[in-house]
N, C-alpha and C positions, 0 to 999 in steps of 0.2 A: 866766610860768613861773618857779618858784623855782630859783635857782642852787644846784647841789650844793656843799656844803662838804666837799670831799675833796681829797686831794693828788693832782693829775693834770695832765697837760699839756693844752694847748688843743685839740689834735686829739681826744683822748679825750673831753673835755667835749662837743665837737660831735657825736661819735659817739653818746654817751649821750643827748644832747638830741634827736637824730633818732629814736632808739629810743623815747624818751618820747613823741614826737609820733605815732608809729605802732607802738604796742606789739602784740606777738603774744599770742594766747590771751586777749584781753580780751572775754569774753562770759559771760553767766549760763548756766551749764550746766543742761540739763534732766536730771532724775533722777540727780544725782550720788550716788556711794556715800558720800562724806564732804563736808561743807561747814562753813565757819566764817567768822564776820565778826570782823575785828580792827581796832583803831583805835589810833593814837598820840595820846595826850592832849596831848603837848607841841606838836604842830603840826597836828593835825586830819586827818592822812592816815587814810583809811578804806577797807578792802578786804574783799570777800567772796572766799573761795577755794573751789574745787570740785575734787574728785578723782573720777574714775571708775576703779574697780579691777576687773580681771578676774583672778580667782585671787589671786595675790600681785603681779601686775604692774599698774603704773599705765597704764591705757589712754588716759586723757586728763586734762589739768589745765587749769584756766582761772581767771580772776579777774574781778571787776567792782568798780568803785569809782574813787576818785580820790586822788591824793597828789602829792608832789613828784617831781622827776626821779629821785632815788635810790630811793625806795620803789617807784615805778611800774616802773622798769627792772629793779629787783631781782626783783620778783614775776613780771614777764613772762619774764625770762630763766630764773628758777627753774622756771616751768611748762614751758618748752621743754626744760630739762634733765631734768625728772622723767619725762616721757612715755617709756614703754618700760622704765623701771627697776623694780626690786623695791621694793615699798612700804616695806620696812624701812630703806631707805637714808636716808629722811628724818630718822630719829632721830640719825644720825651727822653731819649737816650742821651747820655753825657759821658764825660771822662770817668766819673765814679763808676758808672755802669761798665765801661770798658775795663777798668782796673779789676772789677769783680769778675768779669767774663774771663779775663786772663788769669785770674787767681793770684794776683799779686797785690801787695799792700798799697804801694804808691809808686807811680811812674815818675822817674826823674824829670824835672821840668824841661831839661834839654831834649827829652824824647816824647813830649806830649804831642807834637805834630805827627810823629810817627804813629803813635797809638790811635790818633783820631782821623787819620787819612781816609780810612774806609767809611767810617760813620759820616764824616763830612761829605764824602762822595755820594753816599746813599741819600742824604738829606738834599743835596743839590740836584740829584737825579729826579727827585720828586717835585722839585720846583720848576722843572721843564716838562712840557707836555709833548714835545716832539722828540723822536729818537734820532 
């Protein structure tokens, strides 16, 4: 397992490592309303994200793929957060939101792409109308 390069205490590191080992919402969704595959070139993290939308609400969110601790935990927690929210909320989310979602103070600049891979994928998924 790759060690996250973030500013955090040991307890938070182990919490995120446990979440990495058992991520929520990790499955390929059947018949998603939106989907998109994203990859970080610098480290090879690669995820597909899926959204099922009912009206303007996100009924379900999931992902499939693999990556480091920060990218995997970020996309998993993001899926958990998005379910039940209005779809327009995605466009207002940013790095600060992801840092808060992960419960860490500040992500090391070298790991920002890892932290944002899921969010960027969900944003791009919404920009495409075809699956």
